[in-house]
TORPA-4810 file (N, C-alpha, C, O; in nm, 3 decimals):
<nodes>
NODE_1_-1.384_-3.884_0.789_-1.367_-3.837_0.634_-1.268_-3.724_0.633_-1.283_-3.629_0.709_M
NODE_2_-1.171_-3.730_0.551_-1.090_-3.606_0.558_-1.135_-3.494_0.480_-1.193_-3.526_0.376_T
NODE_3_-1.124_-3.369_0.503_-1.186_-3.251_0.449_-1.092_-3.200_0.338_-0.989_-3.152_0.385_R
NODE_4_-1.098_-3.198_0.213_-1.034_-3.142_0.149_-0.981_-2.977_0.151_-1.046_-2.873_0.164_A
NODE_5_-0.846_-3.001_0.134_-0.813_-2.832_0.165_-0.875_-2.751_0.055_-0.930_-2.790_-0.049_R
NODE_6_-0.855_-2.631_0.100_-0.935_-2.556_0.006_-0.840_-2.369_0.057_-0.849_-2.319_0.169_R
NODE_7_-0.783_-2.322_-0.030_-0.751_-2.154_-0.061_-0.820_-2.105_-0.015_-0.925_-2.152_-0.058_I
NODE_8_-0.852_-1.993_0.086_-0.930_-1.904_0.151_-0.960_-1.816_-0.012_-0.893_-1.815_-0.116_P
NODE_9_-1.108_-1.740_0.031_-1.125_-1.663_-0.107_-1.055_-1.549_-0.093_-1.017_-1.503_0.015_D
NODE_10_-1.035_-1.491_-0.223_-0.937_-1.351_-0.245_-0.966_-1.264_-0.102_-0.901_-1.253_0.002_A
NODE_11_-1.090_-1.210_-0.146_-1.140_-1.128_-0.042_-1.107_-1.183_0.100_-1.154_-1.111_0.188_A
NODE_12_-1.046_-1.279_0.140_-1.071_-1.300_0.310_-0.954_-1.291_0.388_-0.853_-1.320_0.324_G
NODE_13_-0.941_-1.267_0.479_-0.835_-1.246_0.554_-0.700_-1.296_0.558_-0.599_-1.227_0.575_P
NODE_14_-0.706_-1.446_0.539_-0.554_-1.497_0.517_-0.495_-1.450_0.427_-0.378_-1.417_0.451_P
NODE_15_-0.545_-1.428_0.295_-0.488_-1.361_0.174_-0.429_-1.220_0.182_-0.321_-1.179_0.138_L
NODE_16_-0.536_-1.149_0.257_-0.481_-1.001_0.286_-0.335_-1.000_0.396_-0.237_-0.927_0.379_E
NODE_17_-0.347_-1.070_0.474_-0.289_-1.095_0.555_-0.097_-1.134_0.545_0.006_-1.093_0.599_A
NODE_18_-0.138_-1.238_0.438_-0.017_-1.288_0.331_0.026_-1.140_0.208_0.136_-1.109_0.162_A
NODE_19_-0.036_-1.110_0.199_-0.007_-0.958_0.098_0.062_-0.867_0.179_0.154_-0.804_0.125_L
NODE_20_0.035_-0.843_0.314_0.036_-0.699_0.373_0.215_-0.753_0.458_0.313_-0.679_0.456_L
NODE_21_0.212_-0.899_0.524_0.315_-0.936_0.572_0.411_-0.951_0.451_0.521_-0.895_0.458_A
NODE_22_0.379_-1.019_0.347_0.481_-1.002_0.249_0.522_-0.886_0.181_0.606_-0.895_0.091_G
NODE_23_0.466_-0.763_0.216_0.449_-0.647_0.089_0.609_-0.606_0.083_0.650_-0.577_-0.030_G
NODE_24_0.710_-0.600_0.199_0.826_-0.526_0.218_0.900_-0.656_0.099_0.945_-0.629_-0.012_I
NODE_25_0.897_-0.764_0.147_0.987_-0.872_0.044_0.934_-0.825_-0.084_1.025_-0.786_-0.157_R
NODE_26_0.813_-0.816_-0.139_0.782_-0.771_-0.278_0.842_-0.653_-0.320_0.895_-0.636_-0.430_A
NODE_27_0.830_-0.562_-0.220_0.884_-0.427_-0.279_1.060_-0.422_-0.281_1.136_-0.341_-0.335_L
NODE_28_1.081_-0.517_-0.218_1.278_-0.528_-0.224_1.291_-0.588_-0.341_1.365_-0.533_-0.423_L
NODE_29_1.226_-0.712_-0.378_1.259_-0.728_-0.499_1.250_-0.649_-0.640_1.327_-0.653_-0.736_L
NODE_30_1.102_-0.556_-0.615_1.127_-0.475_-0.752_1.225_-0.369_-0.728_1.307_-0.347_-0.817_Q
NODE_31_1.228_-0.315_-0.644_1.337_-0.206_-0.626_1.432_-0.268_-0.694_1.449_-0.226_-0.808_L
NODE_32_1.529_-0.398_-0.642_1.641_-0.458_-0.689_1.629_-0.452_-0.824_1.736_-0.408_-0.865_A
NODE_33_1.558_-0.471_-0.910_1.517_-0.473_-1.058_1.586_-0.323_-1.117_1.556_-0.209_-1.081_H
NODE_34_1.672_-0.360_-1.204_1.770_-0.192_-1.243_1.647_-0.107_-1.313_1.651_0.007_-1.267_P
NODE_35_1.574_-0.118_-1.376_1.421_-0.053_-1.427_1.364_-0.011_-1.329_1.348_0.110_-1.314_V
NODE_36_1.311_-0.117_-1.224_1.204_-0.081_-1.128_1.291_0.054_-1.061_1.238_0.165_-1.055_V
NODE_37_1.427_0.029_-1.014_1.480_0.102_-0.910_1.500_0.222_-0.977_1.446_0.325_-0.935_G
NODE_38_1.583_0.223_-1.097_1.600_0.338_-1.156_1.473_0.428_-1.178_1.479_0.551_-1.174_H
NODE_39_1.393_0.379_-1.195_1.251_0.456_-1.274_1.209_0.534_-1.140_1.185_0.655_-1.144_G
NODE_40_1.200_0.458_-1.014_1.139_0.479_-0.862_1.236_0.599_-0.841_1.179_0.704_-0.809_V
NODE_41_1.378_0.604_-0.853_1.438_0.691_-0.813_1.462_0.858_-0.911_1.485_0.972_-0.873_A
NODE_42_1.444_0.802_-1.035_1.439_0.906_-1.144_1.301_1.000_-1.105_1.300_1.122_-1.097_E
NODE_43_1.179_0.904_-1.084_1.057_0.994_-1.147_0.944_0.974_-1.043_0.827_0.976_-1.083_R
NODE_44_0.970_0.955_-0.915_0.896_0.935_-0.790_0.956_1.027_-0.678_1.078_1.043_-0.673_S
NODE_45_0.864_1.093_-0.578_0.904_1.114_-0.426_0.951_0.998_-0.345_0.921_1.009_-0.226_D
NODE_46_1.016_0.889_-0.378_0.997_0.781_-0.285_1.082_0.822_-0.179_1.055_0.769_-0.071_F
NODE_47_1.181_0.906_-0.182_1.273_0.941_-0.054_1.171_0.995_0.038_1.185_0.976_0.159_A
NODE_48_1.055_1.070_-0.016_0.954_1.154_0.093_0.897_1.049_0.165_0.922_1.034_0.285_A
NODE_49_0.830_0.981_0.108_0.746_0.885_0.165_0.763_0.748_0.112_0.662_0.701_0.059_D
NODE_50_0.884_0.665_0.118_0.913_0.540_0.107_0.825_0.422_0.083_0.852_0.325_0.012_P
NODE_51_0.695_0.447_0.168_0.604_0.342_0.150_0.503_0.362_0.086_0.413_0.279_0.102_L
NODE_52_0.480_0.479_-0.010_0.365_0.495_-0.100_0.375_0.380_-0.191_0.275_0.310_-0.176_V
NODE_53_0.456_0.330_-0.279_0.462_0.257_-0.361_0.383_0.113_-0.297_0.281_0.060_-0.339_R
NODE_54_0.450_0.080_-0.207_0.356_-0.027_-0.130_0.256_-0.044_-0.089_0.206_-0.153_-0.062_L
NODE_55_0.198_0.090_-0.077_0.056_0.123_-0.017_-0.043_0.102_-0.146_-0.156_0.053_-0.152_R
NODE_56_0.031_0.152_-0.234_-0.024_0.181_-0.416_-0.019_0.060_-0.412_-0.127_0.016_-0.371_H
NODE_57_0.067_-0.033_-0.439_0.051_-0.181_-0.492_-0.034_-0.242_-0.408_-0.125_-0.285_-0.478_T
NODE_58_-0.055_-0.271_-0.285_-0.165_-0.334_-0.180_-0.283_-0.289_-0.212_-0.369_-0.376_-0.213_L
NODE_59_-0.323_-0.167_-0.243_-0.472_-0.132_-0.282_-0.512_-0.180_-0.416_-0.629_-0.212_-0.436_L
NODE_60_-0.411_-0.187_-0.518_-0.448_-0.212_-0.654_-0.444_-0.344_-0.623_-0.527_-0.386_-0.704_Y
NODE_61_-0.392_-0.479_-0.539_-0.416_-0.592_-0.542_-0.511_-0.623_-0.493_-0.573_-0.713_-0.549_V
NODE_62_-0.587_-0.545_-0.327_-0.688_-0.518_-0.325_-0.779_-0.555_-0.408_-0.826_-0.667_-0.426_Y
NODE_63_-0.815_-0.402_-0.484_-0.904_-0.395_-0.586_-0.911_-0.519_-0.704_-1.023_-0.568_-0.718_V
NODE_64_-0.812_-0.569_-0.781_-0.823_-0.670_-0.834_-0.867_-0.769_-0.760_-0.979_-0.811_-0.792_V
NODE_65_-0.817_-0.819_-0.672_-0.877_-0.959_-0.566_-1.011_-0.898_-0.570_-1.067_-0.914_-0.678_A
NODE_66_-1.077_-0.832_-0.479_-1.208_-0.835_-0.408_-1.294_-0.686_-0.462_-1.388_-0.642_-0.397_A
NODE_67_-1.256_-0.635_-0.563_-1.306_-0.510_-0.601_-1.395_-0.515_-0.702_-1.364_-0.608_-0.775_G
NODE_68_-1.510_-0.448_-0.748_-1.622_-0.468_-0.812_-1.522_-0.408_-1.000_-1.415_-0.354_-1.030_D
NODE_69_-1.620_-0.451_-1.059_-1.560_-0.352_-1.196_-1.555_-0.195_-1.196_-1.475_-0.133_-1.266_D
NODE_70_-1.648_-0.133_-1.110_-1.618_0.006_-1.162_-1.491_0.037_-1.105_-1.414_0.118_-1.156_A
NODE_71_-1.462_-0.042_-0.977_-1.334_0.001_-0.863_-1.204_-0.036_-0.960_-1.103_0.034_-0.965_S
NODE_72_-1.225_-0.173_-1.047_-1.089_-0.203_-1.131_-1.074_-0.109_-1.210_-0.971_-0.041_-1.210_R
NODE_73_-1.155_-0.093_-1.275_-1.179_-0.033_-1.395_-1.097_0.125_-1.382_-0.998_0.159_-1.446_T
NODE_74_-1.155_0.189_-1.302_-1.069_0.299_-1.231_-0.962_0.280_-1.186_-0.883_0.347_-1.253_A
NODE_75_-0.907_0.221_-1.103_-0.781_0.186_-1.066_-0.659_0.167_-1.173_-0.548_0.222_-1.170_V
NODE_76_-0.713_0.068_-1.273_-0.635_0.026_-1.331_-0.592_0.163_-1.467_-0.484_0.201_-1.511_T
NODE_77_-0.766_0.212_-1.504_-0.669_0.349_-1.577_-0.609_0.426_-1.539_-0.519_0.477_-1.606_D
NODE_78_-0.652_0.474_-1.375_-0.509_0.544_-1.322_-0.376_0.517_-1.337_-0.290_0.599_-1.369_R
NODE_79_-0.354_0.356_-1.304_-0.215_0.333_-1.328_-0.174_0.312_-1.467_-0.056_0.342_-1.483_I
NODE_80_-0.236_0.268_-1.579_-0.252_0.331_-1.727_-0.177_0.427_-1.736_-0.055_0.432_-1.751_D
NODE_81_-0.271_0.524_-1.723_-0.200_0.673_-1.725_-0.091_0.710_-1.680_-0.015_0.786_-1.740_R
NODE_82_-0.062_0.647_-1.533_0.064_0.734_-1.454_0.169_0.621_-1.564_0.272_0.679_-1.596_L
NODE_83_0.161_0.485_-1.619_0.279_0.404_-1.663_0.336_0.420_-1.792_0.445_0.388_-1.838_H
NODE_84_0.192_0.503_-1.861_0.227_0.609_-2.001_0.330_0.683_-2.007_0.407_0.688_-2.103_A
NODE_85_0.340_0.750_-1.896_0.434_0.869_-1.885_0.579_0.848_-1.821_0.663_0.936_-1.800_R
NODE_86_0.591_0.682_-1.787_0.702_0.656_-1.716_0.828_0.568_-1.825_0.847_0.447_-1.831_V
NODE_87_0.886_0.660_-1.889_0.936_0.628_-2.026_1.101_0.690_-1.983_1.106_0.811_-1.961_V
NODE_88_1.217_0.620_-1.972_1.329_0.703_-1.975_1.379_0.748_-2.061_1.345_0.718_-2.175_S
NODE_89_1.461_0.820_-2.040_1.485_0.932_-2.139_1.635_0.849_-2.227_1.711_0.764_-2.181_D
NODE_90_1.636_0.915_-2.371_1.709_0.809_-2.436_1.828_0.784_-2.385_1.890_0.684_-2.422_P
NODE_91_1.880_0.872_-2.293_2.043_0.841_-2.255_2.060_0.820_-2.126_2.158_0.872_-2.072_D
NODE_92_1.970_0.738_-2.048_1.938_0.696_-1.903_2.028_0.589_-1.910_2.041_0.518_-2.010_A
NODE_93_2.098_0.574_-1.793_2.210_0.471_-1.782_2.115_0.284_-1.756_2.171_0.174_-1.766_P
NODE_94_1.981_0.308_-1.728_1.886_0.193_-1.724_1.779_0.223_-1.809_1.681_0.266_-1.748_V
NODE_95_1.764_0.212_-1.952_1.666_0.209_-2.042_1.538_0.135_-2.002_1.542_0.013_-1.992_P
NODE_96_1.399_0.216_-1.974_1.293_0.101_-1.954_1.186_0.178_-1.967_1.188_0.298_-1.996_G
NODE_97_1.063_0.092_-1.941_0.927_0.181_-1.973_0.829_0.126_-1.891_0.783_0.016_-1.920_A
NODE_98_0.794_0.183_-1.799_0.668_0.116_-1.703_0.568_0.000_-1.731_0.516_-0.089_-1.663_A
NODE_99_0.565_0.036_-1.846_0.436_-0.037_-1.956_0.511_-0.188_-2.008_0.441_-0.284_-2.040_A
NODE_100_0.637_-0.192_-2.009_0.679_-0.319_-2.073_0.636_-0.460_-2.010_0.628_-0.484_-1.889_D
NODE_101_0.618_-0.520_-2.081_0.533_-0.641_-2.076_0.643_-0.756_-1.946_0.600_-0.839_-1.865_A
NODE_102_0.786_-0.714_-1.974_0.900_-0.815_-1.905_0.872_-0.747_-1.707_0.852_-0.810_-1.602_D
NODE_103_0.883_-0.627_-1.731_0.826_-0.579_-1.648_0.741_-0.598_-1.568_0.758_-0.637_-1.453_L
NODE_104_0.607_-0.563_-1.638_0.493_-0.606_-1.550_0.498_-0.790_-1.516_0.445_-0.811_-1.407_Q
NODE_105_0.536_-0.891_-1.568_0.572_-0.991_-1.527_0.645_-0.997_-1.430_0.596_-1.068_-1.342_L
NODE_106_0.768_-0.944_-1.396_0.850_-0.902_-1.280_0.757_-0.873_-1.152_0.756_-0.939_-1.048_W
NODE_107_0.691_-0.778_-1.179_0.638_-0.714_-1.044_0.517_-0.815_-1.004_0.510_-0.854_-0.888_V
NODE_108_0.440_-0.849_-1.080_0.312_-0.926_-1.046_0.375_-1.082_-0.998_0.303_-1.157_-0.933_A
NODE_109_0.510_-1.120_-1.035_0.592_-1.246_-1.001_0.662_-1.226_-0.826_0.683_-1.327_-0.759_A
NODE_110_0.683_-1.132_-0.788_0.733_-1.040_-0.701_0.601_-1.063_-0.588_0.619_-1.087_-0.468_T
NODE_111_0.500_-1.054_-0.637_0.373_-1.053_-0.515_0.347_-1.197_-0.519_0.358_-1.264_-0.416_I
NODE_112_0.306_-1.257_-0.651_0.230_-1.368_-0.632_0.333_-1.502_-0.572_0.287_-1.591_-0.500_A
NODE_113_0.463_-1.497_-0.610_0.584_-1.553_-0.537_0.583_-1.530_-0.371_0.599_-1.626_-0.296_D
NODE_114_0.565_-1.412_-0.327_0.595_-1.371_-0.198_0.403_-1.457_-0.126_0.402_-1.544_-0.039_T
NODE_115_0.299_-1.412_-0.178_0.203_-1.497_-0.119_0.230_-1.622_-0.106_0.221_-1.672_0.006_A
NODE_116_0.269_-1.695_-0.212_0.308_-1.863_-0.226_0.391_-1.885_-0.142_0.373_-1.996_-0.094_L
NODE_117_0.467_-1.836_-0.103_0.603_-1.877_-0.011_0.534_-1.821_0.125_0.588_-1.877_0.220_R
NODE_118_0.430_-1.726_0.169_0.366_-1.703_0.297_0.250_-1.827_0.321_0.222_-1.887_0.424_I
NODE_119_0.205_-1.838_0.209_0.068_-1.948_0.222_0.137_-2.094_0.274_0.088_-2.156_0.368_A
NODE_120_0.275_-2.148_0.190_0.323_-2.242_0.240_0.383_-2.261_0.386_0.412_-2.360_0.454_D
NODE_121_0.391_-2.106_0.406_0.432_-2.131_0.599_0.333_-2.101_0.662_0.357_-2.055_0.774_A
NODE_122_0.217_-2.108_0.629_0.110_-2.066_0.714_0.013_-2.207_0.727_-0.061_-2.241_0.819_V
NODE_123_0.054_-2.292_0.560_-0.050_-2.395_0.570_0.020_-2.536_0.540_-0.042_-2.642_0.535_W
NODE_124_0.171_-2.523_0.518_0.234_-2.584_0.476_0.268_-2.615_0.335_0.194_-2.545_0.266_G
NODE_125_0.354_-2.695_0.251_0.355_-2.660_0.104_0.245_-2.727_0.048_0.222_-2.848_0.052_R
NODE_126_0.165_-2.617_-0.018_0.063_-2.617_-0.109_0.063_-2.722_-0.192_0.138_-2.712_-0.289_L
NODE_127_-0.018_-2.848_-0.179_-0.064_-2.932_-0.301_-0.050_-2.884_-0.420_-0.113_-2.779_-0.425_P
NODE_128_0.020_-2.914_-0.555_0.036_-2.834_-0.661_-0.108_-2.819_-0.741_-0.104_-2.745_-0.839_E
NODE_129_-0.225_-2.876_-0.712_-0.349_-2.827_-0.768_-0.377_-2.671_-0.672_-0.408_-2.558_-0.710_P
NODE_130_-0.363_-2.703_-0.595_-0.438_-2.554_-0.479_-0.264_-2.432_-0.482_-0.263_-2.313_-0.449_L
NODE_131_-0.198_-2.476_-0.509_-0.041_-2.372_-0.526_-0.131_-2.337_-0.719_-0.202_-2.241_-0.747_G
NODE_132_-0.116_-2.382_-0.757_-0.201_-2.351_-0.912_-0.306_-2.255_-0.910_-0.298_-2.145_-0.964_D
NODE_133_-0.411_-2.301_-0.845_-0.512_-2.243_-0.823_-0.466_-2.109_-0.767_-0.488_-2.015_-0.844_E
NODE_134_-0.414_-2.082_-0.666_-0.369_-1.941_-0.594_-0.249_-1.854_-0.723_-0.256_-1.738_-0.763_L
NODE_135_-0.169_-1.940_-0.752_-0.129_-1.866_-0.868_-0.197_-1.805_-0.996_-0.154_-1.704_-1.052_L
NODE_136_-0.298_-1.867_-1.033_-0.395_-1.866_-1.143_-0.432_-1.738_-1.076_-0.405_-1.637_-1.141_A
NODE_137_-0.489_-1.723_-0.958_-0.587_-1.598_-0.882_-0.455_-1.453_-0.918_-0.481_-1.338_-0.953_R
NODE_138_-0.345_-1.502_-0.897_-0.232_-1.396_-0.876_-0.187_-1.305_-1.028_-0.140_-1.193_-1.049_M
NODE_139_-0.222_-1.397_-1.098_-0.196_-1.365_-1.257_-0.307_-1.253_-1.279_-0.282_-1.161_-1.358_G
NODE_140_-0.382_-1.255_-1.237_-0.470_-1.099_-1.274_-0.388_-0.972_-1.249_-0.406_-0.879_-1.328_A
NODE_141_-0.285_-0.956_-1.131_-0.238_-0.849_-1.092_-0.152_-0.790_-1.213_-0.122_-0.670_-1.212_I
NODE_142_-0.111_-0.877_-1.321_-0.030_-0.855_-1.444_-0.135_-0.793_-1.520_-0.151_-0.675_-1.553_G
NODE_143_-0.222_-0.926_-1.546_-0.305_-0.917_-1.695_-0.411_-0.832_-1.702_-0.470_-0.809_-1.808_T
NODE_144_-0.433_-0.794_-1.617_-0.524_-0.663_-1.556_-0.490_-0.544_-1.627_-0.567_-0.460_-1.672_T
NODE_145_-0.348_-0.549_-1.633_-0.253_-0.418_-1.639_-0.174_-0.434_-1.788_-0.067_-0.381_-1.818_L
NODE_146_-0.273_-0.542_-1.894_-0.231_-0.556_-1.982_-0.129_-0.673_-2.047_-0.114_-0.695_-2.167_G
NODE_147_-0.079_-0.728_-1.961_0.049_-0.842_-1.957_-0.020_-0.928_-2.008_-0.106_-0.981_-1.938_L
NODE_148_-0.001_-0.970_-2.158_-0.066_-1.083_-2.210_-0.059_-1.230_-2.162_0.042_-1.300_-2.144_P
NODE_149_-0.176_-1.257_-2.146_-0.217_-1.376_-2.076_-0.140_-1.494_-2.086_-0.140_-1.573_-1.991_P
NODE_150_-0.073_-1.517_-2.191_0.019_-1.631_-2.243_0.145_-1.618_-2.194_0.228_-1.708_-2.206_S
NODE_151_0.178_-1.473_-2.120_0.312_-1.474_-2.052_0.290_-1.531_-1.908_0.386_-1.572_-1.843_R
NODE_152_0.165_-1.532_-1.859_0.177_-1.589_-1.739_0.176_-1.736_-1.685_0.079_-1.811_-1.701_W
NODE_153_0.290_-1.771_-1.621_0.280_-1.932_-1.622_0.154_-2.035_-1.612_0.059_-1.969_-1.653_P
NODE_154_0.132_-2.099_-1.595_0.006_-2.200_-1.599_0.059_-2.276_-1.495_-0.035_-2.355_-1.502_G
NODE_155_0.119_-2.317_-1.414_0.171_-2.425_-1.307_0.256_-2.314_-1.232_0.300_-2.201_-1.256_S
NODE_156_0.255_-2.399_-1.139_0.375_-2.334_-0.985_0.486_-2.403_-1.028_0.583_-2.337_-0.990_R
NODE_157_0.528_-2.517_-1.097_0.658_-2.534_-1.159_0.691_-2.449_-1.233_0.792_-2.385_-1.202_V
NODE_158_0.613_-2.411_-1.370_0.681_-2.307_-1.427_0.679_-2.193_-1.413_0.736_-2.109_-1.482_E
NODE_159_0.606_-2.177_-1.314_0.634_-1.999_-1.248_0.775_-2.020_-1.165_0.872_-1.952_-1.196_F
NODE_160_0.785_-2.115_-1.060_0.913_-2.110_-1.004_1.013_-2.124_-1.097_1.121_-2.123_-1.038_E
NODE_161_1.027_-2.139_-1.232_1.120_-2.146_-1.276_1.148_-2.012_-1.409_1.247_-2.002_-1.481_A
NODE_162_1.020_-1.919_-1.406_1.052_-1.798_-1.440_1.078_-1.740_-1.334_1.200_-1.726_-1.343_V
NODE_163_1.052_-1.704_-1.253_1.112_-1.672_-1.113_1.239_-1.657_-1.115_1.303_-1.553_-1.097_V
NODE_164_1.287_-1.794_-1.147_1.446_-1.809_-1.102_1.528_-1.752_-1.210_1.642_-1.709_-1.193_A
NODE_165_1.443_-1.755_-1.360_1.516_-1.675_-1.454_1.534_-1.557_-1.427_1.646_-1.508_-1.417_E
NODE_166_1.403_-1.480_-1.409_1.364_-1.313_-1.367_1.482_-1.305_-1.296_1.577_-1.252_-1.354_E
NODE_167_1.500_-1.346_-1.182_1.600_-1.295_-1.085_1.738_-1.275_-1.105_1.809_-1.209_-1.029_S
NODE_168_1.778_-1.338_-1.215_1.889_-1.315_-1.282_1.930_-1.176_-1.315_2.043_-1.129_-1.303_R
NODE_169_1.819_-1.114_-1.359_1.817_-0.966_-1.374_1.881_-0.852_-1.234_1.954_-0.754_-1.249_A
NODE_170_1.843_-0.889_-1.149_1.855_-0.831_-1.031_2.026_-0.787_-0.990_2.118_-0.868_-0.975_L
NODE_171_2.036_-0.637_-0.979_2.136_-0.616_-0.931_2.126_-0.447_-0.836_2.086_-0.335_-0.869_Q
NODE_172_2.162_-0.482_-0.756_2.199_-0.334_-0.740_2.315_-0.224_-0.717_2.420_-0.254_-0.661_L
NODE_173_2.292_-0.116_-0.758_2.411_-0.038_-0.807_2.388_0.108_-0.684_2.304_0.110_-0.594_D
NODE_174_2.462_0.189_-0.706_2.471_0.329_-0.628_2.314_0.359_-0.615_2.261_0.367_-0.504_T
NODE_175_2.235_0.378_-0.746_2.132_0.443_-0.731_2.008_0.376_-0.673_1.907_0.434_-0.633_T
NODE_176_2.038_0.217_-0.678_1.914_0.123_-0.633_1.928_0.129_-0.484_1.851_0.177_-0.401_T
NODE_177_2.053_0.064_-0.468_2.115_0.087_-0.304_2.045_0.224_-0.223_1.990_0.216_-0.113_R
NODE_178_2.061_0.356_-0.306_2.036_0.427_-0.233_1.871_0.461_-0.217_1.839_0.569_-0.168_A
NODE_179_1.777_0.374_-0.257_1.637_0.380_-0.297_1.622_0.275_-0.194_1.528_0.307_-0.121_V
NODE_180_1.675_0.163_-0.159_1.636_0.097_-0.047_1.672_0.143_0.078_1.602_0.132_0.179_I
NODE_181_1.793_0.199_0.072_1.841_0.288_0.165_1.732_0.404_0.246_1.704_0.414_0.366_A
NODE_182_1.697_0.462_0.158_1.537_0.558_0.154_1.437_0.434_0.229_1.408_0.470_0.343_D
NODE_183_1.400_0.351_0.209_1.310_0.284_0.227_1.317_0.198_0.391_1.219_0.170_0.459_L
NODE_184_1.457_0.170_0.425_1.514_0.159_0.528_1.511_0.256_0.652_1.487_0.216_0.766_A
NODE_185_1.537_0.377_0.621_1.487_0.491_0.660_1.398_0.557_0.723_1.401_0.619_0.830_A
NODE_186_1.296_0.533_0.628_1.182_0.569_0.625_1.144_0.712_0.741_1.078_0.713_0.845_L
NODE_187_1.201_0.799_0.685_1.259_0.927_0.782_1.102_1.015_0.805_1.101_1.098_0.895_R
NODE_188_0.955_0.994_0.714_0.875_1.075_0.737_0.742_0.971_0.801_0.623_0.995_0.784_S
NODE_189_0.792_0.864_0.868_0.672_0.768_0.900_0.670_0.810_1.048_0.735_0.905_1.093_T
NODE_190_0.581_0.720_1.126_0.580_0.732_1.240_0.718_0.643_1.315_0.776_0.559_1.246_P
NODE_191_0.771_0.672_1.478_0.855_0.615_1.489_0.833_0.451_1.539_0.944_0.397_1.548_R
NODE_192_0.755_0.388_1.563_0.715_0.284_1.575_0.770_0.191_1.436_0.832_0.086_1.415_W
NODE_193_0.714_0.286_1.370_0.716_0.187_1.203_0.897_0.188_1.192_0.949_0.082_1.155_V
NODE_194_0.983_0.302_1.223_1.063_0.297_1.149_1.167_0.160_1.240_1.246_0.085_1.182_R
NODE_195_1.133_0.160_1.406_1.158_0.075_1.475_1.158_-0.098_1.416_1.239_-0.191_1.413_L
NODE_196_1.048_-0.078_1.384_0.973_-0.224_1.360_1.076_-0.271_1.211_1.128_-0.382_1.206_A
NODE_197_1.093_-0.170_1.099_1.125_-0.197_0.966_1.261_-0.290_0.966_1.267_-0.400_0.912_L
NODE_198_1.381_-0.219_1.044_1.482_-0.343_1.049_1.457_-0.485_1.094_1.549_-0.565_1.078_P
NODE_199_1.343_-0.528_1.150_1.347_-0.645_1.195_1.248_-0.717_1.075_1.261_-0.830_1.027_F
NODE_200_1.166_-0.634_1.051_1.137_-0.675_0.884_1.169_-0.713_0.798_1.103_-0.793_0.731_L
NODE_201_1.323_-0.656_0.756_1.414_-0.665_0.665_1.458_-0.779_0.669_1.438_-0.871_0.590_I
NODE_202_1.550_-0.777_0.808_1.582_-0.910_0.860_1.533_-1.028_0.855_1.597_-1.128_0.824_A
NODE_203_1.377_-1.024_0.893_1.321_-1.173_0.844_1.268_-1.179_0.685_1.191_-1.268_0.650_A
NODE_204_1.307_-1.100_0.612_1.287_-1.107_0.463_1.426_-1.167_0.377_1.435_-1.236_0.276_T
NODE_205_1.519_-1.112_0.462_1.668_-1.174_0.408_1.692_-1.285_0.332_1.752_-1.289_0.225_L
NODE_206_1.628_-1.403_0.411_1.672_-1.543_0.391_1.622_-1.587_0.250_1.667_-1.669_0.170_P
NODE_207_1.489_-1.487_0.246_1.412_-1.554_0.110_1.452_-1.483_-0.022_1.399_-1.506_-0.130_T
NODE_208_1.559_-1.387_-0.001_1.598_-1.339_-0.140_1.753_-1.362_-0.116_1.827_-1.263_-0.110_V
NODE_209_1.804_-1.491_-0.102_1.928_-1.510_-0.121_2.016_-1.419_-0.190_2.112_-1.359_-0.140_P
NODE_210_1.966_-1.412_-0.344_2.038_-1.339_-0.428_2.088_-1.197_-0.413_2.165_-1.135_-0.486_Q
NODE_211_2.016_-1.149_-0.281_2.001_-1.005_-0.260_2.117_-0.987_-0.084_2.173_-0.896_-0.022_L
NODE_212_2.099_-1.114_-0.074_2.109_-1.079_0.113_2.228_-1.052_0.137_2.231_-0.982_0.238_R
NODE_213_2.374_-1.079_0.078_2.500_-1.036_0.093_2.483_-0.854_0.080_2.545_-0.780_0.156_A
NODE_214_2.404_-0.811_-0.009_2.444_-0.669_-0.063_2.319_-0.636_0.048_2.373_-0.556_0.124_E
NODE_215_2.219_-0.651_0.082_2.123_-0.594_0.146_2.156_-0.593_0.334_2.106_-0.503_0.401_L
NODE_216_2.227_-0.682_0.388_2.252_-0.705_0.499_2.310_-0.567_0.589_2.266_-0.516_0.693_E
NODE_217_2.432_-0.529_0.498_2.476_-0.390_0.584_2.401_-0.285_0.585_2.435_-0.194_0.660_P
NODE_218_2.267_-0.269_0.495_2.157_-0.182_0.516_2.074_-0.195_0.664_1.978_-0.122_0.688_L
</nodes>
């Protein structure tokens, strides 16, 4: 008798490993969005600690996936307060706000898309019901912060179409390239991390074809 395949619980090691391994990919995709990249450049100390956004994002994902109600409330309240202050100036070259639903959709989608890709690599292409189940779980990354549930795709087929459409907005300019260069340099991190990062980025490039030509020189 063949045992039915199941996705590990959200708190289990496989999903955590997938999120850690794919964190760089998701971060690159986020920074390549003009609104995110410019917002990070203008309103954060990203150059001093390029991995802080990744750490905070993963912490949030872990709490949403496996934390108790009190932990989720504390983390989301803090992020909501931070997002409320991140609004571009009227004369900004790239206008935007961190609380914008379109931006929340893209950030959550980068994480969900990366998790799905790694799950496929580890277990083979997931049958649609399992892919849809994992996708539904990952939707909480956005909806917990106020993304309308109706904006989160209900199936993997629909999700992949949304990712393809949203990816059309990705574009590197002088500002966003500088932000990604800060990530590649990792000046304030241990030497072994700086040595490993180029290999992680190189392994990521084939999965972001829309950015590969511009990122390879980094």
